N, C-alpha and C positions, 0 to 999 in steps of 0.2 A: 483959713485962718480960724479951726474949729472953733465954736463956742460955746456954752453952757444956758439956756433956758428950763427953769423948768425943770431944772436936775434931768436935764435929753445931752444930747450931746449931734450940736445942727454944724450939720457939717455939705458944702456943696459936691458937686457931682462926682470932680474931679478927686476931692480927700477920700472921697467913698472910693474911689476906683483904688485907690493907692497906687495912681502911674498917671504920667500924660494918655493925648490920647495917639494911639497907634501911628503908622501908615492904614493904608486904607486898603479894601479885604477885596476890593476894583477891583483896583491896582497893581494886587498881589496876583491876583486869579488871575492877570491879562498876563503882566506878565510869565508867567509862568503856562497857563495857555501858548503863550505865541516863543518862548525857548519849547516845550513837546513837539510842537511844528516843528521850527526848526532844525530841529534834535531827528527826527523822522527824516523827512526832502531830508537831511544827509542821506541818514543811514539809509535811504526808500535808492538814491544819488550813488552810494558806492556801491549796489548789489545788486541789486532791480530794474536798472536799466538796460538798454536792449539795445 
């Protein structure tokens, strides 16, 4: 809860961002890179296999 001291509003970092911390950026990058690799592997297997 925001408080006021000496005409300044004091907030926690979460209140200042006005949001809850989201998912980890590392997890997002890992999942998206894995999916891109999987899709490229499927495309290679379907079209370029000899």
